[in-house]
Every structure is written in structure tokens, then in C-alpha cells.
C-alpha positions in Angstrom: 103.1 103.6 65.9 100.5 102.6 63.5 99.9 104.6 60.3 96.6 105.8 61.7 98.4 107.2 64.8 101.1 108.8 62.7 98.5 110.5 60.5 96.7 111.8 63.5 100.0 113.1 65.0 100.9 114.8 61.7 97.5 116.5 61.6 97.9 117.8 65.1 101.4 119.1 64.3 100.1 120.8 61.2 97.4 122.5 63.2 99.8 123.7 65.8 102.2 125.0 63.1 99.3 126.9 61.4 98.4 128.5 64.8 102.1 129.5 65.4 102.5 130.9 61.9 99.3 133.0 62.3 100.4 134.3 65.6 103.9 135.3 64.3 102.3 137.0 61.3 100.0 139.0 63.7 103.0 140.0 65.9 104.9 141.0 62.8 102.0 143.2 61.8 101.8 144.8 65.2 105.5 145.5 65.2 105.2 147.2 61.9 102.3 149.3 63.2 104.5 150.3 66.1 107.1 151.6 63.7 109.5 148.7 63.4 110.2 149.0 59.7 110.9 145.3 59.1 108.5 144.0 61.7 109.7 141.1 63.9 113.1 141.2 62.4 113.6 144.8 63.5 111.9 144.3 66.8 114.2 141.3 67.6 117.3 143.4 66.7 116.1 146.3 68.9 115.5 143.9 71.8 119.0 142.3 71.4 120.6 145.7 71.2 118.8 146.8 74.4 119.8 143.7 76.3 123.4 144.1 75.1 123.4 147.7 76.1 122.1 146.8 79.6 124.8 144.2 79.9 127.5 146.6 78.9 126.3 149.2 81.4 126.4 146.5 84.1 122.7 146.8 84.8 121.7 143.2 83.8 120.1 142.8 87.3 117.4 145.3 86.2 115.6 142.7 84.2 
């Protein structure tokens, strides 16, 4: 790849990264507004706990 192509690719990746960071920040804010004290971190833990609980109960087919 030429330097010009690499520079263009880096710019595209930086743009995508900025979009993803913004979206994650928004989801984190929403999670906090819903009562998840630590935002996404707490939401992920709750989701994992729920999945684990369902697997323990043998109801994994319910997903």
C-alpha cells in the first residue's frame, strides 16, 4: 500500500473508532439512567449473571 492509501485507511479507522466510542458512552449513560450504578460495567455483570442463572436452571433454550 502506498503512504496515501495508508493515511486514508487510518483516517477511516479513526472515524469508526470515534463513532464506536461515542455510542458506548451513550449506552453507558443510558445504563446509568436505568439504575445501573457503574453504567455498562454493571449492566454487563447483570447480563452475565442472568445468563449464568438461566444456564444453571436448565432453561438455556429460553433465549
